[in-house]
C-alpha positions, 0 to 999 in steps of 0.5 A: 254631873257637876254643874257651874252656874255663873249667876245663879239667883236671877228671875231665869237662873234662879229657876234653873239652879232649883231644878238642876239641884232637884234632879240631883246634879252637884251645882256650884253658884258663883257670884258676888254672894250678895244673895241668899244662896238657894238650898242644895248648892254649892258657893263660889264668890268672885267678881266676874271681871276680876281676873284674880278673883276668878282665878282663885275661885276656879283653880284646879277645877273642872266642870261638866256643865258650864252656863254663864247667866251674867256673859253680855258681849265678846270680851265676857264670852273671850275670857271664860273661854280661856278660863274654861278651855280644857276644863268643861263638857259643855258651855252655855252662853246665854244669849238673848232672842232680840238677836234675831232680824229686826224688823222681822220678814217673817213671823214665825221664827227659828233658830236659823232666822238670821241674827240681824238687829241694827236697832238695839245695842244689847242685841247687837252685843250678844251677836257678837258674844255668840260669834265668839263662841262658834268662832273658838267650836270652829277652830278648836272645838271649843264646847259652846252652846247658844241658848236663846231666851225671850221676854222671861218672868218668875214669882218676882217679877211682872213682865210687861211691853212697858214696865220697869224693870228693876221694880216692876210693881210699877205697872200695877201700882198704875192699873190699881190707882186708875193711871194710865198704863201704856201699851205700845202700837194697838195691842193686838202685835203677838208675843210669847212670854215664858214662865221661868220653871218651864224655861229651866226644862229646857236648858237643864234638859240639854245638860250631857247632851253631847249632840247640842255642841255648837248649835243654837236654842231658843226656848220659849212658851208656845203660848201666843197671846197680843200685848191686850191680853197680856195687859188683860191678864195683869189686870185681872190677876190685880184685881182691877176690873177697868184699868185704864190702858192707853194705846200709843204708837211706838214711834211716839213713845221712843220719840218721847222716850229714846231710851226704849228704842232698842227694847221697844222697836228692837225687840217688841213691836212687831208679832213674833212667834217662835217656832220650838221644834228644835229643842224639842227633838233634843229634850224629848217631852220638852213642854211649857206648862205655865200659862201666862193668866196662872203664872202671873196670878202667882207673881201677883200673889207673891207681890201681895204677900209683903207690902216691902215687895211692892216697890215703885219706880218713880222715874219710870212714872214720870216718863209714862206720865210726860208720854201720855201728857204729850199723846193726850195734847197731841190728840186734843189739837187733832180733835180742834183740827 
């Protein structure tokens, strides 16, 4: 099969590219060419938002599978529908599990859970994109498939509820220095974090399965832990015996830092458990095999192997310190009565 990954070098997409190559597929990665190409992949260099650049790169080409890791809203997928209509066997839109109903009405999430998230612009954009793909599927048979990953990490990403996304060693640096590390709520909410190599098994397993057309799938681990347990696993991997964790109500965090409202209140504040029975029906044998404890230990080893990788987000640190100071002022005032 001829596979086109738009993106192909991010946290999720790297693992998918590597697995597709390992399974013998003819893989082409289309991006701006700014990152090292994964061995075994072909390269197309283009700017996805530049129509002339994309038209030149894609001219005369057809694909069995196209996966767009860089599409976020309805306009992005509308361009793809025009580009690939009649030229692709399966088109995968990488959506997000944050599209599911927030606040949750039932802790167990299936693909039929309503797509309603008034709290996060990112999620609403993904919902609009899904609706655009499905409209094209209904109206003229465009071979769209929606994929909804939840929080996913790999060896280059330390994934926690409150951490810098671009410089994710920041939370570990705080742990190792004994500085307060914020856990939202009381730490007992249930959540699922998935290793990128496990996610790849589900996505690549759908390649060539034409029964998947028009369907949506979330692909997550079956391992469910509390936020306290996830943070403790990171501390253990970092060699921090007594981390300085501080539990702060999510409402308080988002009042101090409104920019976090979407990713917390719109995604991670309540317990969410994913029912993966649908992807298991379509991809027999699919199973996530990398526990968070094992995966985050590998991630920590990657960061510790090279000091240059341990970058700190100073702006995020300043925000966390400001939230903690405000919280401690409130606590002291409460103690004084």
